[in-house]
Structure formats: structure tokens, C-alpha cells
Backbone and ligand atoms as CSV (ligand in chain L), in Angstrom:
chain,resi,resn,atom,element,x,y,z
A,1,UNK,N,N,-16.562,14.815,-21.154
A,1,UNK,CA,C,-15.411,15.225,-20.341
A,1,UNK,C,C,-14.110,14.791,-21.005
A,2,UNK,N,N,-14.095,13.554,-21.440
A,2,UNK,CA,C,-12.867,13.046,-22.050
A,2,UNK,C,C,-12.530,13.836,-23.310
A,3,UNK,N,N,-13.558,14.131,-24.105
A,3,UNK,CA,C,-13.329,14.867,-25.345
A,3,UNK,C,C,-12.789,16.261,-25.067
A,4,UNK,N,N,-13.370,16.900,-24.077
A,4,UNK,CA,C,-12.911,18.261,-23.749
A,4,UNK,C,C,-11.430,18.251,-23.362
A,5,UNK,N,N,-11.062,17.297,-22.554
A,5,UNK,CA,C,-9.675,17.254,-22.098
A,5,UNK,C,C,-8.725,16.965,-23.253
A,6,UNK,N,N,-9.154,16.137,-24.164
A,6,UNK,CA,C,-8.300,15.832,-25.312
A,6,UNK,C,C,-8.107,17.088,-26.153
A,7,UNK,N,N,-9.162,17.870,-26.332
A,7,UNK,CA,C,-9.043,19.091,-27.121
A,7,UNK,C,C,-8.093,20.081,-26.459
A,8,UNK,N,N,-8.165,20.180,-25.153
A,8,UNK,CA,C,-7.245,21.070,-24.449
A,8,UNK,C,C,-5.805,20.602,-24.654
A,9,UNK,N,N,-5.659,19.311,-24.604
A,9,UNK,CA,C,-4.331,18.733,-24.742
A,9,UNK,C,C,-3.772,18.999,-26.138
A,10,UNK,N,N,-4.655,18.949,-27.117
A,10,UNK,CA,C,-4.264,19.246,-28.489
A,10,UNK,C,C,-3.669,20.646,-28.554
A,11,UNK,N,N,-4.384,21.607,-27.961
A,11,UNK,CA,C,-3.917,22.984,-28.008
A,11,UNK,C,C,-2.571,23.156,-27.337
A,12,UNK,N,N,-2.408,22.535,-26.188
A,12,UNK,CA,C,-1.146,22.677,-25.467
A,12,UNK,C,C,-0.027,22.016,-26.250
A,13,UNK,N,N,-0.370,20.963,-26.966
A,13,UNK,CA,C,0.642,20.265,-27.742
A,13,UNK,C,C,1.179,21.169,-28.844
A,14,UNK,N,N,0.289,21.848,-29.540
A,14,UNK,CA,C,0.731,22.650,-30.677
A,14,UNK,C,C,1.523,23.881,-30.247
A,15,UNK,N,N,1.345,24.317,-29.004
A,15,UNK,CA,C,2.081,25.498,-28.562
A,15,UNK,C,C,3.254,25.128,-27.650
A,16,UNK,N,N,3.485,23.856,-27.492
A,16,UNK,CA,C,4.512,23.425,-26.543
A,16,UNK,C,C,5.916,23.696,-27.061
A,17,UNK,N,N,6.846,23.684,-26.146
A,17,UNK,CA,C,8.235,23.930,-26.517
A,17,UNK,C,C,8.822,22.712,-27.207
A,18,UNK,N,N,9.982,22.929,-27.853
A,18,UNK,CA,C,10.644,21.821,-28.539
A,18,UNK,C,C,11.015,20.732,-27.536
A,19,UNK,N,N,11.406,21.159,-26.364
A,19,UNK,CA,C,11.795,20.176,-25.358
A,19,UNK,C,C,10.605,19.297,-24.967
A,20,UNK,N,N,9.469,19.943,-24.846
A,20,UNK,CA,C,8.280,19.206,-24.464
A,20,UNK,C,C,7.902,18.192,-25.533
A,21,UNK,N,N,8.208,18.510,-26.775
A,21,UNK,CA,C,7.832,17.641,-27.879
A,21,UNK,C,C,8.948,16.668,-28.245
A,22,UNK,N,N,9.933,16.588,-27.426
A,22,UNK,CA,C,11.061,15.711,-27.723
A,22,UNK,C,C,10.556,14.295,-28.018
A,23,UNK,N,N,11.048,13.755,-29.097
A,23,UNK,CA,C,10.676,12.385,-29.425
A,23,UNK,C,C,9.423,12.288,-30.265
A,24,UNK,N,N,8.763,13.414,-30.487
A,24,UNK,CA,C,7.546,13.392,-31.283
A,24,UNK,C,C,7.851,13.907,-32.685
A,25,UNK,N,N,7.618,13.134,-33.673
A,25,UNK,CA,C,7.917,13.514,-35.051
A,25,UNK,C,C,6.646,13.986,-35.742
A,26,UNK,N,N,6.543,15.289,-35.886
A,26,UNK,CA,C,5.405,15.821,-36.626
A,26,UNK,C,C,5.634,15.566,-38.116
A,27,UNK,N,N,4.605,15.161,-38.794
A,27,UNK,CA,C,4.724,14.860,-40.206
A,27,UNK,C,C,4.529,16.122,-41.046
A,28,UNK,N,N,4.999,16.080,-42.289
A,28,UNK,CA,C,4.862,17.258,-43.157
A,28,UNK,C,C,3.396,17.513,-43.466
A,29,UNK,N,N,2.642,16.474,-43.554
A,29,UNK,CA,C,1.206,16.644,-43.724
A,29,UNK,C,C,0.649,17.173,-42.405
A,30,UNK,N,N,0.209,18.407,-42.405
A,30,UNK,CA,C,-0.157,19.045,-41.141
A,30,UNK,C,C,-1.305,18.316,-40.444
A,31,UNK,N,N,-2.255,17.893,-41.194
A,31,UNK,CA,C,-3.382,17.184,-40.590
A,31,UNK,C,C,-2.930,15.940,-39.864
A,32,UNK,N,N,-2.112,15.193,-40.506
A,32,UNK,CA,C,-1.623,13.972,-39.881
A,32,UNK,C,C,-0.730,14.301,-38.685
A,33,UNK,N,N,0.091,15.338,-38.878
A,33,UNK,CA,C,1.006,15.704,-37.808
A,33,UNK,C,C,0.272,16.090,-36.536
A,34,UNK,N,N,-0.784,16.826,-36.681
A,34,UNK,CA,C,-1.545,17.253,-35.491
A,34,UNK,C,C,-2.144,16.052,-34.787
A,35,UNK,N,N,-2.666,15.148,-35.563
A,35,UNK,CA,C,-3.258,13.956,-34.974
A,35,UNK,C,C,-2.191,13.145,-34.244
A,36,UNK,N,N,-1.045,13.021,-34.898
A,36,UNK,CA,C,0.049,12.251,-34.318
A,36,UNK,C,C,0.480,12.864,-32.983
A,37,UNK,N,N,0.611,14.185,-32.970
A,37,UNK,CA,C,1.016,14.886,-31.758
A,37,UNK,C,C,-0.019,14.681,-30.657
A,38,UNK,N,N,-1.259,14.799,-31.002
A,38,UNK,CA,C,-2.338,14.635,-30.039
A,38,UNK,C,C,-2.268,13.256,-29.386
A,39,UNK,N,N,-2.084,12.248,-30.188
A,39,UNK,CA,C,-2.055,10.886,-29.663
A,39,UNK,C,C,-0.862,10.696,-28.728
A,40,UNK,N,N,0.283,11.249,-29.119
A,40,UNK,CA,C,1.476,11.061,-28.303
A,40,UNK,C,C,1.330,11.722,-26.937
A,41,UNK,N,N,0.829,12.948,-26.934
A,41,UNK,CA,C,0.695,13.664,-25.670
A,41,UNK,C,C,-0.280,12.936,-24.755
A,42,UNK,N,N,-1.398,12.528,-25.328
A,42,UNK,CA,C,-2.397,11.862,-24.506
A,42,UNK,C,C,-1.822,10.574,-23.927
A,43,UNK,N,N,-1.122,9.836,-24.767
A,43,UNK,CA,C,-0.562,8.568,-24.329
A,43,UNK,C,C,0.452,8.782,-23.208
A,44,UNK,N,N,1.286,9.813,-23.395
A,44,UNK,CA,C,2.350,10.038,-22.423
A,44,UNK,C,C,1.798,10.516,-21.092
A,45,UNK,N,N,0.844,11.442,-21.140
A,45,UNK,CA,C,0.472,12.089,-19.902
A,45,UNK,C,C,-0.602,11.355,-19.115
A,46,UNK,N,N,-1.457,10.636,-19.751
A,46,UNK,CA,C,-2.455,9.910,-18.996
A,46,UNK,C,C,-1.899,8.602,-18.443
A,47,UNK,N,N,-0.647,8.368,-18.679
A,47,UNK,CA,C,-0.010,7.160,-18.159
A,47,UNK,C,C,0.230,7.252,-16.662
A,48,UNK,N,N,0.417,8.481,-16.156
A,48,UNK,CA,C,0.869,8.641,-14.772
A,48,UNK,C,C,-0.310,8.996,-13.865
A,49,UNK,N,N,-0.452,8.260,-12.784
A,49,UNK,CA,C,-1.511,8.548,-11.822
A,49,UNK,C,C,-0.923,8.628,-10.414
A,50,UNK,N,N,-1.671,9.285,-9.523
A,50,UNK,CA,C,-1.369,9.192,-8.100
A,50,UNK,C,C,-1.774,7.781,-7.686
A,51,UNK,N,N,-0.866,7.047,-7.110
A,51,UNK,CA,C,-1.132,5.645,-6.794
A,51,UNK,C,C,-1.284,5.400,-5.300
A,52,UNK,N,N,-0.647,6.246,-4.499
A,52,UNK,CA,C,-0.697,6.032,-3.043
A,52,UNK,C,C,-0.300,7.311,-2.316
A,53,UNK,N,N,-0.973,7.577,-1.193
A,53,UNK,CA,C,-0.624,8.713,-0.343
A,53,UNK,C,C,-0.622,8.245,1.108
A,54,UNK,N,N,0.399,8.644,1.852
A,54,UNK,CA,C,0.438,8.378,3.290
A,54,UNK,C,C,0.549,9.708,4.006
A,55,UNK,N,N,-0.369,9.943,4.932
A,55,UNK,CA,C,-0.374,11.245,5.600
A,55,UNK,C,C,-0.160,11.168,7.104
A,56,UNK,N,N,-0.325,10.002,7.726
A,56,UNK,CA,C,-0.041,9.869,9.168
A,56,UNK,C,C,0.846,8.652,9.325
A,57,UNK,N,N,2.101,8.813,9.012
A,57,UNK,CA,C,2.972,7.645,8.870
A,57,UNK,C,C,3.528,7.108,10.181
A,58,UNK,N,N,3.854,5.851,10.159
A,58,UNK,CA,C,4.669,5.226,11.190
A,58,UNK,C,C,5.976,4.828,10.521
A,59,UNK,N,N,6.979,4.534,11.318
A,59,UNK,CA,C,8.221,4.023,10.743
A,59,UNK,C,C,7.969,2.609,10.239
A,60,UNK,N,N,7.978,2.480,8.924
A,60,UNK,CA,C,7.794,1.167,8.321
A,60,UNK,C,C,8.890,0.991,7.282
A,61,UNK,N,N,9.785,0.091,7.525
A,61,UNK,CA,C,10.903,-0.085,6.602
A,61,UNK,C,C,11.702,1.200,6.497
A,62,UNK,N,N,11.884,1.658,5.289
A,62,UNK,CA,C,12.691,2.852,5.059
A,62,UNK,C,C,11.878,4.139,5.049
A,63,UNK,N,N,10.568,4.064,5.314
A,63,UNK,CA,C,9.777,5.286,5.190
A,63,UNK,C,C,10.015,6.242,6.348
A,64,UNK,N,N,10.471,5.767,7.497
A,64,UNK,CA,C,10.887,6.613,8.622
A,64,UNK,C,C,9.865,7.671,8.990
A,65,UNK,N,N,8.634,7.313,8.963
A,65,UNK,CA,C,7.606,8.180,9.509
A,65,UNK,C,C,7.370,9.483,8.796
A,66,UNK,N,N,7.634,9.537,7.509
A,66,UNK,CA,C,7.343,10.767,6.779
A,66,UNK,C,C,6.209,10.534,5.790
A,67,UNK,N,N,5.448,11.617,5.557
A,67,UNK,CA,C,4.426,11.548,4.509
A,67,UNK,C,C,5.089,11.142,3.203
A,68,UNK,N,N,4.391,10.378,2.408
A,68,UNK,CA,C,4.905,10.159,1.052
A,68,UNK,C,C,3.770,10.087,0.050
A,69,UNK,N,N,4.119,10.332,-1.191
A,69,UNK,CA,C,3.173,10.251,-2.299
A,69,UNK,C,C,3.843,9.438,-3.405
A,70,UNK,N,N,3.132,8.422,-3.876
A,70,UNK,CA,C,3.675,7.525,-4.903
A,70,UNK,C,C,2.918,7.712,-6.212
A,71,UNK,N,N,3.668,7.891,-7.292
A,71,UNK,CA,C,3.082,7.937,-8.633
A,71,UNK,C,C,3.345,6.608,-9.321
A,72,UNK,N,N,2.470,6.252,-10.267
A,72,UNK,CA,C,2.652,5.013,-11.028
A,72,UNK,C,C,2.517,5.338,-12.520
A,73,UNK,N,N,3.445,4.812,-13.306
A,73,UNK,CA,C,3.403,4.956,-14.766
A,73,UNK,C,C,2.958,3.625,-15.362
A,74,UNK,N,N,1.814,3.621,-15.976
A,74,UNK,CA,C,1.269,2.372,-16.517
A,74,UNK,C,C,1.602,2.175,-17.990
A,75,UNK,N,N,2.501,2.992,-18.526
A,75,UNK,CA,C,2.805,2.887,-19.951
A,75,UNK,C,C,4.208,2.334,-20.199
A,76,UNK,N,N,4.445,2.032,-21.471
A,76,UNK,CA,C,5.686,1.357,-21.862
A,76,UNK,C,C,6.770,2.357,-22.237
A,77,UNK,N,N,6.727,3.550,-21.692
A,77,UNK,CA,C,7.743,4.554,-21.980
A,77,UNK,C,C,8.000,5.360,-20.717
A,78,UNK,N,N,9.232,5.739,-20.503
A,78,UNK,CA,C,9.533,6.595,-19.357
A,78,UNK,C,C,9.020,8.008,-19.661
A,79,UNK,N,N,8.731,8.781,-18.629
A,79,UNK,CA,C,8.159,10.116,-18.811
A,79,UNK,C,C,8.905,11.116,-17.934
A,80,UNK,N,N,9.398,12.175,-18.560
A,80,UNK,CA,C,10.054,13.263,-17.841
A,80,UNK,C,C,8.960,14.201,-17.327
A,81,UNK,N,N,8.821,14.282,-16.015
A,81,UNK,CA,C,7.739,15.070,-15.410
A,81,UNK,C,C,8.194,16.489,-15.051
A,82,UNK,N,N,9.279,16.959,-15.602
A,82,UNK,CA,C,9.736,18.327,-15.339
A,82,UNK,C,C,8.605,19.325,-15.581
A,83,UNK,N,N,8.369,20.164,-14.600
A,83,UNK,CA,C,7.306,21.162,-14.706
A,83,UNK,C,C,5.978,20.698,-14.146
A,84,UNK,N,N,5.862,19.429,-13.869
A,84,UNK,CA,C,4.625,18.929,-13.280
A,84,UNK,C,C,4.544,19.375,-11.816
A,85,UNK,N,N,3.324,19.397,-11.277
A,85,UNK,CA,C,3.106,19.970,-9.947
A,85,UNK,C,C,2.293,19.023,-9.066
A,86,UNK,N,N,2.733,18.892,-7.821
A,86,UNK,CA,C,1.948,18.196,-6.797
A,86,UNK,C,C,1.462,19.262,-5.825
A,87,UNK,N,N,0.189,19.208,-5.464
A,87,UNK,CA,C,-0.325,20.187,-4.511
A,87,UNK,C,C,-1.279,19.529,-3.529
A,88,UNK,N,N,-1.579,20.269,-2.438
A,88,UNK,CA,C,-2.526,19.762,-1.446
A,88,UNK,C,C,-3.803,20.595,-1.492
A,89,UNK,N,N,-4.684,20.341,-0.545
A,89,UNK,CA,C,-5.983,21.022,-0.548
A,89,UNK,C,C,-5.853,22.527,-0.390
A,90,UNK,N,N,-4.825,22.963,0.319
A,90,UNK,CA,C,-4.627,24.402,0.547
A,90,UNK,C,C,-3.938,25.090,-0.629
A,91,UNK,N,N,-3.599,24.302,-1.651
A,91,UNK,CA,C,-2.942,24.898,-2.812
A,91,UNK,C,C,-1.441,25.041,-2.663
A,92,UNK,N,N,-0.878,24.439,-1.620
A,92,UNK,CA,C,0.589,24.440,-1.511
A,92,UNK,C,C,1.127,23.551,-2.628
A,93,UNK,N,N,2.192,24.025,-3.277
A,93,UNK,CA,C,2.652,23.324,-4.484
A,93,UNK,C,C,4.116,22.924,-4.419
A,94,UNK,N,N,4.401,21.837,-5.097
A,94,UNK,CA,C,5.785,21.433,-5.359
A,94,UNK,C,C,5.913,21.243,-6.864
A,95,UNK,N,N,6.898,21.927,-7.461
A,95,UNK,CA,C,7.115,21.843,-8.904
A,95,UNK,C,C,8.326,20.952,-9.181
A,96,UNK,N,N,8.128,19.954,-10.014
A,96,UNK,CA,C,9.208,19.006,-10.326
A,96,UNK,C,C,10.221,19.626,-11.292
A,97,UNK,N,N,11.467,19.236,-11.111
A,97,UNK,CA,C,12.523,19.630,-12.045
A,97,UNK,C,C,12.955,21.069,-11.939
A,98,UNK,N,N,12.657,21.709,-10.802
A,98,UNK,CA,C,13.092,23.104,-10.619
A,98,UNK,C,C,14.615,23.158,-10.473
A,99,UNK,N,N,15.137,24.360,-10.342
A,99,UNK,CA,C,16.590,24.546,-10.277
A,99,UNK,C,C,17.204,23.661,-9.187
A,100,UNK,N,N,18.232,22.954,-9.566
A,100,UNK,CA,C,18.887,22.036,-8.637
A,100,UNK,C,C,18.330,20.630,-8.702
A,101,UNK,N,N,17.211,20.480,-9.358
A,101,UNK,CA,C,16.565,19.166,-9.465
A,101,UNK,C,C,16.315,18.798,-10.923
A,102,UNK,N,N,17.090,19.406,-11.816
A,102,UNK,CA,C,16.872,19.148,-13.244
A,102,UNK,C,C,17.074,17.660,-13.551
A,103,UNK,N,N,16.149,17.112,-14.281
A,103,UNK,CA,C,16.278,15.731,-14.741
A,103,UNK,C,C,16.063,14.667,-13.679
A,104,UNK,N,N,15.627,15.079,-12.505
A,104,UNK,CA,C,15.484,14.099,-11.406
A,104,UNK,C,C,14.080,13.540,-11.259
A,105,UNK,N,N,13.166,13.980,-12.119
A,105,UNK,CA,C,11.788,13.509,-11.980
A,105,UNK,C,C,11.329,12.776,-13.233
A,106,UNK,N,N,12.080,11.758,-13.577
A,106,UNK,CA,C,11.732,10.880,-14.700
A,106,UNK,C,C,11.195,9.577,-14.118
A,107,UNK,N,N,9.979,9.245,-14.505
A,107,UNK,CA,C,9.376,8.006,-14.006
A,107,UNK,C,C,9.564,6.919,-15.062
A,108,UNK,N,N,10.092,5.789,-14.643
A,108,UNK,CA,C,10.385,4.692,-15.564
A,108,UNK,C,C,9.111,4.105,-16.176
A,109,UNK,N,N,9.281,3.481,-17.325
A,109,UNK,CA,C,8.171,2.741,-17.929
A,109,UNK,C,C,7.670,1.706,-16.937
A,110,UNK,N,N,6.363,1.685,-16.728
A,110,UNK,CA,C,5.735,0.742,-15.786
A,110,UNK,C,C,6.300,0.854,-14.371
A,111,UNK,N,N,6.878,2.027,-14.072
A,111,UNK,CA,C,7.544,2.167,-12.783
A,111,UNK,C,C,6.784,3.018,-11.783
A,112,UNK,N,N,7.381,3.113,-10.616
A,112,UNK,CA,C,6.857,3.946,-9.537
A,112,UNK,C,C,7.823,5.109,-9.318
A,113,UNK,N,N,7.304,6.209,-8.789
A,113,UNK,CA,C,8.157,7.313,-8.360
A,113,UNK,C,C,7.594,7.782,-7.026
A,114,UNK,N,N,8.417,7.731,-5.985
A,114,UNK,CA,C,7.944,8.068,-4.642
A,114,UNK,C,C,8.588,9.369,-4.174
A,115,UNK,N,N,7.749,10.275,-3.706
A,115,UNK,CA,C,8.208,11.518,-3.100
A,115,UNK,C,C,8.051,11.382,-1.587
A,116,UNK,N,N,9.165,11.407,-0.874
A,116,UNK,CA,C,9.106,11.436,0.583
A,116,UNK,C,C,9.212,12.891,1.020
A,117,UNK,N,N,8.322,13.302,1.913
A,117,UNK,CA,C,8.302,14.701,2.357
A,117,UNK,C,C,9.687,15.149,2.845
A,118,UNK,N,N,10.098,16.303,2.361
A,118,UNK,CA,C,11.342,16.971,2.753
A,118,UNK,C,C,12.598,16.209,2.356
A,119,UNK,N,N,12.469,15.212,1.498
A,119,UNK,CA,C,13.669,14.622,0.909
A,119,UNK,C,C,14.157,15.550,-0.195
A,120,UNK,N,N,15.335,15.257,-0.756
A,120,UNK,CA,C,15.843,16.065,-1.857
A,120,UNK,C,C,14.847,16.056,-3.006
A,121,UNK,N,N,14.598,17.235,-3.563
A,121,UNK,CA,C,13.734,17.351,-4.733
A,121,UNK,C,C,12.367,16.731,-4.497
A,122,UNK,N,N,11.792,17.055,-3.344
A,122,UNK,CA,C,10.457,16.554,-3.017
A,122,UNK,C,C,9.636,17.664,-2.371
A,123,UNK,N,N,8.374,17.377,-2.117
A,123,UNK,CA,C,7.499,18.376,-1.502
A,123,UNK,C,C,7.869,18.568,-0.028
A,124,UNK,N,N,7.537,19.730,0.523
A,124,UNK,CA,C,7.842,20.005,1.926
A,124,UNK,C,C,6.587,20.219,2.763
A,125,UNK,N,N,5.463,20.485,2.091
A,125,UNK,CA,C,4.223,20.658,2.869
A,125,UNK,C,C,3.763,19.290,3.367
A,126,UNK,N,N,2.934,19.290,4.415
A,126,UNK,CA,C,2.458,18.020,4.950
A,126,UNK,C,C,1.025,17.753,4.538
A,127,UNK,N,N,0.707,16.492,4.336
A,127,UNK,CA,C,-0.691,16.115,4.139
A,127,UNK,C,C,-1.318,15.865,5.508
A,128,UNK,N,N,-2.603,16.149,5.627
A,128,UNK,CA,C,-3.297,15.970,6.902
A,128,UNK,C,C,-4.350,14.877,6.782
A,129,UNK,N,N,-5.087,14.625,7.881
A,129,UNK,CA,C,-6.060,13.527,7.891
A,129,UNK,C,C,-7.266,13.822,6.989
A,130,UNK,N,N,-7.514,15.093,6.741
A,130,UNK,CA,C,-8.557,15.489,5.784
A,130,UNK,C,C,-7.877,16.354,4.725
A,131,UNK,N,N,-7.604,15.788,3.580
A,131,UNK,CA,C,-6.785,16.546,2.631
A,131,UNK,C,C,-7.024,16.039,1.205
A,132,UNK,N,N,-6.259,16.595,0.294
A,132,UNK,CA,C,-6.397,16.246,-1.119
A,132,UNK,C,C,-5.026,16.352,-1.777
A,133,UNK,N,N,-4.739,15.428,-2.680
A,133,UNK,CA,C,-3.499,15.498,-3.461
A,133,UNK,C,C,-3.879,15.639,-4.927
A,134,UNK,N,N,-3.224,16.579,-5.596
A,134,UNK,CA,C,-3.493,16.824,-7.017
A,134,UNK,C,C,-2.183,16.755,-7.785
A,135,UNK,N,N,-2.250,16.127,-8.958
A,135,UNK,CA,C,-1.095,16.061,-9.862
A,135,UNK,C,C,-1.464,16.772,-11.152
A,136,UNK,N,N,-0.673,17.788,-11.508
A,136,UNK,CA,C,-0.908,18.526,-12.762
A,136,UNK,C,C,0.317,18.415,-13.643
A,137,UNK,N,N,0.090,18.478,-14.947
A,137,UNK,CA,C,1.228,18.479,-15.861
A,137,UNK,C,C,1.759,19.904,-16.011
A,138,UNK,N,N,2.732,20.081,-16.882
A,138,UNK,CA,C,3.386,21.377,-17.021
A,138,UNK,C,C,2.511,22.473,-17.594
A,139,UNK,N,N,1.332,22.108,-18.120
A,139,UNK,CA,C,0.419,23.122,-18.647
A,139,UNK,C,C,-0.694,23.444,-17.663
A,140,UNK,N,N,-0.666,22.803,-16.493
A,140,UNK,CA,C,-1.683,23.064,-15.484
A,140,UNK,C,C,-2.889,22.161,-15.555
A,141,UNK,N,N,-2.882,21.227,-16.481
A,141,UNK,CA,C,-4.013,20.299,-16.576
A,141,UNK,C,C,-3.917,19.241,-15.478
A,142,UNK,N,N,-5.051,18.934,-14.875
A,142,UNK,CA,C,-5.078,17.932,-13.805
A,142,UNK,C,C,-4.933,16.537,-14.402
A,143,UNK,N,N,-3.885,15.853,-14.003
A,143,UNK,CA,C,-3.647,14.480,-14.438
A,143,UNK,C,C,-4.385,13.497,-13.542
A,144,UNK,N,N,-4.388,13.797,-12.248
A,144,UNK,CA,C,-5.067,12.917,-11.299
A,144,UNK,C,C,-5.260,13.675,-9.989
A,145,UNK,N,N,-6.210,13.199,-9.194
A,145,UNK,CA,C,-6.517,13.870,-7.933
A,145,UNK,C,C,-7.193,12.864,-7.008
A,146,UNK,N,N,-6.901,12.942,-5.735
A,146,UNK,CA,C,-7.609,12.095,-4.777
A,146,UNK,C,C,-7.803,12.859,-3.478
A,147,UNK,N,N,-8.922,12.583,-2.832
A,147,UNK,CA,C,-9.292,13.280,-1.609
A,147,UNK,C,C,-9.624,12.236,-0.550
A,148,UNK,N,N,-9.247,12.516,0.692
A,148,UNK,CA,C,-9.532,11.561,1.754
A,148,UNK,C,C,-9.950,12.300,3.021
A,149,UNK,N,N,-10.584,11.544,3.912
A,149,UNK,CA,C,-11.065,12.108,5.166
A,149,UNK,C,C,-10.591,11.241,6.325
A,150,UNK,N,N,-10.743,11.777,7.522
A,150,UNK,CA,C,-10.325,11.025,8.710
A,150,UNK,C,C,-10.982,9.648,8.703
A,151,UNK,N,N,-10.183,8.632,8.949
A,151,UNK,CA,C,-10.679,7.260,8.929
A,151,UNK,C,C,-10.312,6.528,7.654
A,152,UNK,N,N,-10.017,7.302,6.590
A,152,UNK,CA,C,-9.626,6.663,5.321
A,152,UNK,C,C,-8.206,6.112,5.383
A,153,UNK,N,N,-7.348,6.834,6.052
A,153,UNK,CA,C,-5.937,6.437,6.067
A,153,UNK,C,C,-5.333,6.836,7.409
A,154,UNK,N,N,-5.782,6.161,8.465
A,154,UNK,CA,C,-5.290,6.471,9.808
A,154,UNK,C,C,-3.821,6.105,9.958
A,155,UNK,N,N,-3.272,6.472,11.097
A,155,UNK,CA,C,-1.853,6.208,11.350
A,155,UNK,C,C,-1.531,4.734,11.116
A,156,UNK,N,N,-0.500,4.503,10.338
A,156,UNK,CA,C,-0.096,3.129,10.036
A,156,UNK,C,C,-0.694,2.592,8.743
A,157,UNK,N,N,-1.607,3.371,8.152
A,157,UNK,CA,C,-2.237,2.942,6.902
A,157,UNK,C,C,-1.972,3.973,5.799
A,158,UNK,N,N,-2.289,3.577,4.574
A,158,UNK,CA,C,-2.159,4.507,3.460
A,158,UNK,C,C,-3.480,4.576,2.704
A,159,UNK,N,N,-3.507,5.427,1.714
A,159,UNK,CA,C,-4.678,5.646,0.858
A,159,UNK,C,C,-4.193,5.352,-0.554
A,160,UNK,N,N,-4.601,4.209,-1.096
A,160,UNK,CA,C,-3.981,3.819,-2.366
A,160,UNK,C,C,-4.943,3.108,-3.300
A,161,UNK,N,N,-4.535,3.071,-4.559
A,161,UNK,CA,C,-5.341,2.411,-5.584
A,161,UNK,C,C,-5.125,0.899,-5.527
A,162,UNK,N,N,-6.246,0.174,-5.537
A,162,UNK,CA,C,-6.213,-1.278,-5.625
A,162,UNK,C,C,-7.127,-1.673,-6.781
A,163,UNK,N,N,-6.631,-2.316,-7.868
A,163,UNK,CA,C,-5.209,-2.590,-8.112
A,163,UNK,C,C,-4.453,-1.329,-8.537
A,164,UNK,N,N,-3.144,-1.436,-8.535
A,164,UNK,CA,C,-2.268,-0.321,-8.876
A,164,UNK,C,C,-2.687,0.362,-10.179
A,165,UNK,N,N,-2.630,1.681,-10.156
A,165,UNK,CA,C,-2.769,2.448,-11.388
A,165,UNK,C,C,-4.188,2.680,-11.858
A,166,UNK,N,N,-5.078,1.743,-11.622
A,166,UNK,CA,C,-6.409,1.846,-12.220
A,166,UNK,C,C,-7.559,1.722,-11.223
A,167,UNK,N,N,-7.333,1.076,-10.096
A,167,UNK,CA,C,-8.422,0.835,-9.157
A,167,UNK,C,C,-8.789,2.063,-8.359
A,168,UNK,N,N,-9.910,1.989,-7.626
A,168,UNK,CA,C,-10.301,3.097,-6.751
A,168,UNK,C,C,-9.399,3.156,-5.518
A,169,UNK,N,N,-9.349,4.337,-4.902
A,169,UNK,CA,C,-8.568,4.488,-3.669
A,169,UNK,C,C,-9.295,3.818,-2.512
A,170,UNK,N,N,-8.534,3.200,-1.637
A,170,UNK,CA,C,-9.097,2.594,-0.444
A,170,UNK,C,C,-8.033,2.543,0.651
A,171,UNK,N,N,-8.469,2.263,1.859
A,171,UNK,CA,C,-7.537,2.126,2.975
A,171,UNK,C,C,-6.635,0.937,2.725
A,172,UNK,N,N,-5.327,1.167,2.851
A,172,UNK,CA,C,-4.354,0.148,2.451
A,172,UNK,C,C,-3.180,0.140,3.415
A,173,UNK,N,N,-2.231,-0.730,3.114
A,173,UNK,CA,C,-0.988,-0.773,3.881
A,173,UNK,C,C,0.082,0.013,3.122
A,174,UNK,N,N,0.924,0.771,3.817
A,174,UNK,CA,C,1.969,1.546,3.127
A,174,UNK,C,C,2.921,0.649,2.351
A,175,UNK,N,N,3.112,0.981,1.095
A,175,UNK,CA,C,3.983,0.189,0.208
A,175,UNK,C,C,4.728,1.144,-0.715
A,176,UNK,N,N,5.672,1.888,-0.173
A,176,UNK,CA,C,6.385,2.892,-0.974
A,176,UNK,C,C,7.227,2.246,-2.064
A,177,UNK,N,N,6.901,2.557,-3.304
A,177,UNK,CA,C,7.710,2.093,-4.431
A,177,UNK,C,C,7.437,0.685,-4.889
A,178,UNK,N,N,6.447,0.058,-4.299
A,178,UNK,CA,C,6.079,-1.294,-4.726
A,178,UNK,C,C,4.559,-1.414,-4.814
A,179,UNK,N,N,4.115,-2.552,-5.292
A,179,UNK,CA,C,2.682,-2.780,-5.538
A,179,UNK,C,C,1.856,-2.569,-4.274
A,180,UNK,N,N,0.687,-1.945,-4.428
A,180,UNK,CA,C,-0.180,-1.656,-3.291
A,180,UNK,C,C,-0.814,-2.917,-2.721
A,181,UNK,N,N,-1.103,-2.843,-1.416
A,181,UNK,CA,C,-1.674,-3.979,-0.701
A,181,UNK,C,C,-2.841,-3.493,0.138
A,182,UNK,N,N,-4.006,-4.090,-0.037
A,182,UNK,CA,C,-5.185,-3.691,0.722
A,182,UNK,C,C,-4.978,-3.964,2.216
A,183,UNK,N,N,-5.626,-3.151,3.059
A,183,UNK,CA,C,-5.493,-3.349,4.508
A,183,UNK,C,C,-6.299,-4.571,4.937
L,1,CA,CA,CA,2.601,1.386,-3.395
């Protein structure tokens, strides 16, 4: 599975736009250049995961009772997620960096990025008690996905990775923009 995804990524890398390849220096030696590009893309894109989802919120701090989805970047470089997509089980989609939101979806190195439902430049569809969140990059490849059912994240709780970025999803306490906390 891992090999297949890397090969797909290689192909998308070689056909990507100049903007997408910003910061990547292809070498004159084509063989080396392809390898270099492959490594950079993989490093950049597998850094970001879905870290937390809240679908039946209560007013907690600044979250004000809205669904939210938190991404986590586990790498030492910021990543421009323009063109990336968040969707739910029904296939409703939100595309980052669309008109009016250019440059607003950059996740800091080792940082969090939180989308509050119906905030500026965020998703507008709602997550339900039985649902799924998917994160895709600009080429349509799935970066991360999580699915939950009733009882996993009841009102007042969230569905998040413990520990952040790498652990399995479990019932947790809502922690928008900060480290996850088990329930
Ligand atoms: Ca969190």
C-alpha cells in the first residue's frame, strides 16, 4: 500500500504546476531530480493528518458550539494546503484556498489548523453522530480519513488522536488548536 501511494505521488509530482513545486530544486541529473522531488512531496504531504473532529459540540471556551475539525502538521516546515479538500461521508466538500481565501490555509511547522464550521474560509456542511471526515491533497489523494459512530464522540466530547498526530482516534475532550486530551 505504501509503495503504491508513493508511486502515485511521484507521478503527480512530475506533472505538478510550478507553484506546487515551489521550493523544490530539481537537479540537472534527471534521475536524481525525480528522486529528490518524490522525497519532498512525500515529506510535505504526509506531514498533515486529521487530528480531531467535533460533531456534537457544546460551548467550550471559544468553540461556541460549532462543529470543528483540527489538522496537525508533524513536520518541520509549514505547508500551503491550497487546493486540498475536506469532505464528509456524503461527499460534501470544502476546498481550501478558493477565491477570497487565497493564502489562508497554511499550516505552521508542528502546528495546528482548526476549521470551525461556517467561519470564514471554512466548511459549511455539518458532521453528524455517524459520519466520516476525509482530507485529500490537491491531486485528490487521500491524506487521512477517520470514521466514527454514535457513542464515539457524544455531545461534549470529541474524536481525536491520542497522542497527537500519530495515535489512534478515541473519545476525547474538545481541544481546538491545542494538544488532544483523552476523556
Ligand atoms: Ca486538539
